[in-house]
N, C-alpha and C positions, 0 to 999 in steps of 0.2 A: 504494500500500500504506500502511496506517495506521502511525504510528510504533510501533516495537517496544516502547516503554515502556508502551503502553496495553493493558489486557486485551482479548482478542478473543473471549472465549467468548460463546455465544449468550445474548442477553437478560439481561445483567447490568448494566443501566443504573444500578442503585443504587450500584454501585461505581465509576462513571465520571462525571466532570463532564459536563454536558449538551453542551457544545461538543465535547468529545472523542468523545462517543458519536455525534454527528452525523457527525463526521469518519470514525469507524469504519464506520458504515453506508454512507457514500458511497464509501469508498476500499478497503474490505476485501472480497476475494472470499470466496465461501462456502467454497471449498476450503481445504485446509490451508495454514498459514503455517509458515515455518521457525522452529525454536526458536532462542533467542538468549540467551547468558549475561547480557546487559545489559537484559533485558526489563523489569525493574522499576526501572531507574536513574532514570527520571523520575516514574513513577506512585507509587513507594514506595521511596525510597533506603534507608529504615530496615529494609526487609524482611529482607535477608540478614544484617545484623548482629544482628537480633533472633533469628533462627533459630539462629545460631551461639552466642549467649549462652545460650539455654535448653538447647541440646544439651550445651554444656560443663558447665553446672550439673548436668544429669541424669547425665552420665558421671562427673563428680566424685563424686557420691553413690553411684553403682553402675556401675563400669566395664563390667560385662556389658551395660548398656543400649546401649553403642555398637555391639556386635555385633548386638543386637536391632533397632536402627534400620536398620542396614545390611541385615539379612535382610528386614526389612519392605519395603524398596525392591525387592529381588530378587523377592520373592513377589508384589508388585504388578505389576511389569513383565512377568513371564512369563505373566500371565493377562490376555489381551486388551490388552496394552500398559500403559504407565506412566500410568494414568488415575485413581489414587486409589480404585479400586473395592474394594480390600482393607479400606478404612476403614469401609465402609458396614455398618451393622447390618441384620439381617434385617427385612423388612417383609411385610405381607400379599401384596405383589406379586412378591417375589422372595426366594429364600434366598441369602444372601450368602456370602462367601468365608471369613469368620472361623472357621467350624466345619467347613471342608473338612478332609479327613484330614491334609494336610501342614501345616495351620495350627492346628487345635484344640489347646489346652493347650500351644502351642509358640510361635506368633508373638506378639510382645510389643511394647510401646512405644506403644500407642494413647493412653494418658493423656499421654504426652510430646507427641505430635502435637496433642492437644487443647489443651495449654498453649501450644504454639507458635502454633496458629491464633488463639487468643484474643489473645495478645500482638501478633501481626502485624496482626490486624484493628484493634487499638487504635493501633498505631504508624502504620498507613496511613490511619487515620481513615475506615475503610470496608472493605468486603469486596472486596479487590483481588487477593490472592494465592491461587492455587488450592491445594487440599490435595495434589494430585499433585506440584506443584512443591515444596511443603514437605517431602514425603517424600524427594524426590530430593536436596534440599539438606541435609536432616538426615543422610542417609546419608554424604554427603561430609564434613560437619562431624564426624561420629562417627569416621570414619577418621582425620582430622587430629588430633582430640583424643586419639587413642590412638597417635600417632606415625607415621601413614601419610602418603601424599602428598596434596597439594591438587590440585584441577583445576577448571576452569570448567564449571559445571553448565549445560547448555542448558535454557532456561526458556521458559515461555509455554504450558504444557499447560492444558487445561481438565479439569474433573472429570467422571467418568462419572455417569450418572443411574441406573445399575443395576449389579448384580454377579451372579456365577454360581458357586455352590458346585460344580456339575458341571464347569465350566471349570477351576476351581482343582484339582480332583481329577485332571483329565486333563492338566494343563499343567506341573505342578511335578515335577521328577524326584525319585523316591524315593531314600532313602539306600542302597537295595539295587541301584541302577541299574548296568548295565554301562557300559563306556566307549562302546560303540557306541550305546547308548540316549542317553547324555548328549550325545554329539556330534550325534546326530540332532535331539534336542530343541533344542540351541543353534542348529543350522543352520536350523531352521524359523523362528527368530527373527532370522535374518541375522547370527548370530555364528559365528565360526570356531572350529576346535579350539584354536588359540592363545588366543582369547578365553576359551574354556572353562577352560583351565589357569590363565590369569591371574585370572579371576574366582573360581575355586575357592580362590584364595589369600585370599579373605575369611575362610576358616576358620582363618586365622592368629589370629582373634579368636573368643572365645566358647566355648560348651559344647554338647555333644550330650546328648540325653535317652537314658536307658537303653533305651527301647523302640526307638530307632533304631540301637543298636549291639549289642543282645543277641544277635542271630543271628550276627553276626561273632565276638563274644567266645566263643561256645560251639561254633560249627560250622566255623570257619575255622582252627582251631589246627593242623590237620594239612595244610593246603593249601600251606604255605610262604609265605603272603602276610601272616602276622600274627606279629609279634615275641612271643616267649613271655612275657617280663616284662610287656609291655603287656597281653596277654591276661589274665594273672592279675590285674592292676590293674583291668581292665574288669569282670571277673567279680566282684571284691570290691565294686565299686560297683553292680553290676547282677545281682541274683539271677535265677534261671530263672523265678521266678514273683513278681510284684509289683515294686514299686519303679520303675514305668515312668517316673516323673518325676525319678529320680535323675540326677545330672549327672556328666559327665566332660569335661575340657578337650579341645577339638579340637586344641590346639597346646600345646607345653610352656609357652608364655608367653601365656595367653589374653587378657590385658589389654594386650598390646603388639603393634602391627602390625610384623611382621618376617618373615624368611624361614624361621623355624623349622618352619612347616607343611610346606614342601617338603623340607627336610632330613629331617624325620621320615618322610616317605613313602619316601625312599631307604633307610630302615632298617626298612621294613615296619611302621611305627608309625602308619599312618593309622587313626583311630578308626572312621570309617565305611567300609563296603565301597566306596561310590562314590568316596570319597577315594583309597583304595589302588588303585583301577582306573586312576588317572592314572600310576601307576608299578608296572609288573610286567615280568617278563622279556620283553624284545623289544617292549614296548608302543610305539606311535607317539608317545606323549607323554613317554616316559622322559627323553629328552635335555633337553627344556624344563623338566621338573620339577627335574632335577639342576642345570641352569643357574640357575634362580631360587633354588634353595637356597644357591647360592654367590655370587649376585649380587643383593643386596637393591635396589640402585639400579635395575637393569634391571627387576626385578619391580615396583617401585613405579611406574616409568614406564609399563610395559605394563598394569598394573592400572588406573591412572588413565585411560589411553586406552580400555580395554575398558569401564570404567564409563560413560564418555561415550557409547559406542555402545549399551550396554544401556539407558541413560537415555533414549535416542531411539527405543526400540521403541514403535511404534503410538501416539504421543500423540494425544489429541483436541485439535484446534485448529479455527480458523474458527468454524463455528456448530454444532459437533457435541457440545457439552458445556456445562457451567456452571461457575461458581465457587461452591462451597458455603460458606455461612456457618458451618455446623456440619459438620465432616468426617464425622460418623457418619450423616448423613441427607441426602437429596436436598432441595433448596430447593423 
């Protein structure tokens, strides 16, 4: 097997020294290789510090960007695996994921990824680090920048050569999803119900758009699942008509990673219908939500473990992808 510090994506000789490339072809099987947190230790030791620096700069300017970069990773991984496909612009050959219903006017952070890619290419003196890996590391660094746990990100993904709007529309759970649908979607990607709850804690950060909570604000007030004062606040931010892009915080402290999201759910203060589905009378996830709301350390630990599992969904390795020079287009 080739050293884990060398890129192993198909036909990217431009980013590897000739001797290393020969070793790669002679020793690397065509099939998948395991991801490794130390993948870039030899080929580009400056890669991870460079990503961290730019993420911290972006989050310092706009704390909301941390939540956006974290969400970008989730929306990438849930559509055909963590392969950077969400970053691709549309082409005559395919309609990409950026304008899929769950993403259009919603998923953000592409310019930050562009800045990171340019800086990493410069730091590595070549096209060594995949866009898919950058998205995964930027998500981790965003969590840390906002007070959350650190964890070792498995690395060594290749980048996809195509993207699919239809797959994005079908793969990403809607904010109106039931608990059963959420659990089924996560299970189809090898994630448990416990992973679902822990990863939903990402909503400790960031904001929701009016279009995603309007139905809950106006139609769930008599169901017993929505706190009255919160309903009034949401309706003030979100008229029945218009204002689709108006924002409401998903958590009382949307720029700090903490357990407030879970504590809010126990008080019927989940902003999204799908959030509140994690805690309702007799729900199978009620106990874990309550536990995380009172135990930030346990939540942070389980969140980090679940992020590693999510980051390992369907990576392209071996000869099944490329390392894009520009994250927005196929080389």
